[in-house]
C-alpha positions in Angstrom: 79.0 279.3 109.4 77.8 280.1 105.9 78.1 277.7 103.0 80.6 279.9 101.3 82.9 279.9 104.4 82.6 276.2 104.7 83.4 275.6 101.1 86.5 277.9 101.4 87.7 276.0 104.5 87.3 272.7 102.7 89.3 273.9 99.7 92.0 275.6 101.7 94.3 272.5 102.0 94.3 272.2 98.2 95.8 275.7 97.9 98.5 275.0 100.5 100.6 272.6 98.4 103.7 274.4 97.2 104.0 272.3 94.1 100.7 273.6 92.8 102.1 277.1 92.2 102.5 277.0 88.5 104.7 273.9 88.4 103.1 271.9 85.6 104.1 272.0 82.0 107.3 273.9 82.7 110.9 273.5 81.6 113.1 273.5 84.6 116.9 273.5 84.9 117.5 271.2 87.8 120.3 269.7 89.9 119.9 266.1 91.0 120.3 266.2 94.8 119.5 262.7 95.8 118.8 259.3 94.3 117.7 256.3 96.4 115.6 253.3 95.8 112.6 255.3 97.0 113.1 258.8 95.7 114.8 261.1 93.2 115.1 264.6 94.6 115.7 267.5 92.2 116.4 271.2 92.9 115.1 273.8 90.5 117.9 276.2 89.5 115.9 278.5 87.3 112.5 278.9 88.9 112.1 279.7 92.6 108.4 279.3 92.5 108.7 275.5 92.3 109.2 273.0 95.2 109.8 273.2 98.9 112.1 275.5 100.7 114.3 274.6 103.8 114.4 270.8 103.0 117.2 268.8 104.7 118.4 265.5 103.4 118.4 263.0 106.3 121.7 261.6 105.0 123.3 265.0 105.1 121.8 267.3 107.7 124.4 270.0 107.2 122.9 271.0 103.8 119.6 272.9 103.5 118.0 273.0 100.0 115.4 275.4 98.6 113.2 274.8 95.5 113.4 271.0 95.8 110.8 268.4 94.8 110.5 264.6 94.7 110.0 263.0 91.3 106.7 261.1 91.5 107.4 258.9 88.5 111.0 258.0 89.3 110.9 254.6 87.6 110.5 256.3 84.3 113.7 258.3 84.7 116.8 256.9 82.9 119.4 255.5 85.2 122.2 257.3 83.4 121.8 260.3 85.6 123.7 260.8 88.9 123.6 263.0 92.0 125.1 266.3 91.1 124.1 266.2 87.4 122.5 269.4 86.1 119.8 268.5 83.6 116.6 270.0 82.0 113.2 268.5 82.8 109.8 269.1 81.4 107.0 268.7 84.0 103.6 267.3 83.6 100.4 267.7 85.6 100.3 265.1 88.3 98.9 261.8 87.1 98.8 258.2 88.4 102.2 256.6 87.9 102.5 252.9 88.3 106.0 253.1 89.7 107.0 250.4 92.1 109.6 251.7 94.6 111.2 250.2 97.7 109.4 250.7 101.0 112.3 252.7 102.5 111.1 256.0 104.0 113.9 258.6 103.4 112.0 261.8 104.3 111.5 263.2 100.8 110.4 266.8 100.2 106.6 267.3 100.5 106.4 268.8 97.0 106.4 266.3 94.1 106.3 266.6 90.3 105.9 264.2 87.5 108.6 264.5 84.9 107.8 264.0 81.2 111.3 264.5 79.7 114.8 264.7 81.0 117.8 265.8 79.0 121.2 267.5 79.3 120.2 270.1 76.7 117.9 273.0 77.4 114.2 272.5 76.6 114.0 276.0 75.0 116.1 279.0 74.1 114.8 280.7 77.3 116.8 278.4 79.5 120.3 278.9 78.0 
């Protein structure tokens, strides 16, 4: 095996994450799908290139969601938002987040994003 082939095989897992497909520094219109002590799951409504497709909430197996992601810094999100709310979020490149969450495993989506801002108003004129 050549060094180039070996390097490609080593890097392949890094390209497989759905979240890495242009999902940083974006303004997304999202619907809050689930809030637990462990996760906040959001569904992108205006960008199909973000998140995971075919995700099922373990609490409601009848529903299948596309374009969903877990918020990696959930402790920084205001508690005024509820499941079903449609809001606008600005994403950040993934960074370390000192969030302390409960140890409950609730089968979150594999894709995760860090949220910089969350608001009920659009981030820009493009999202209206």
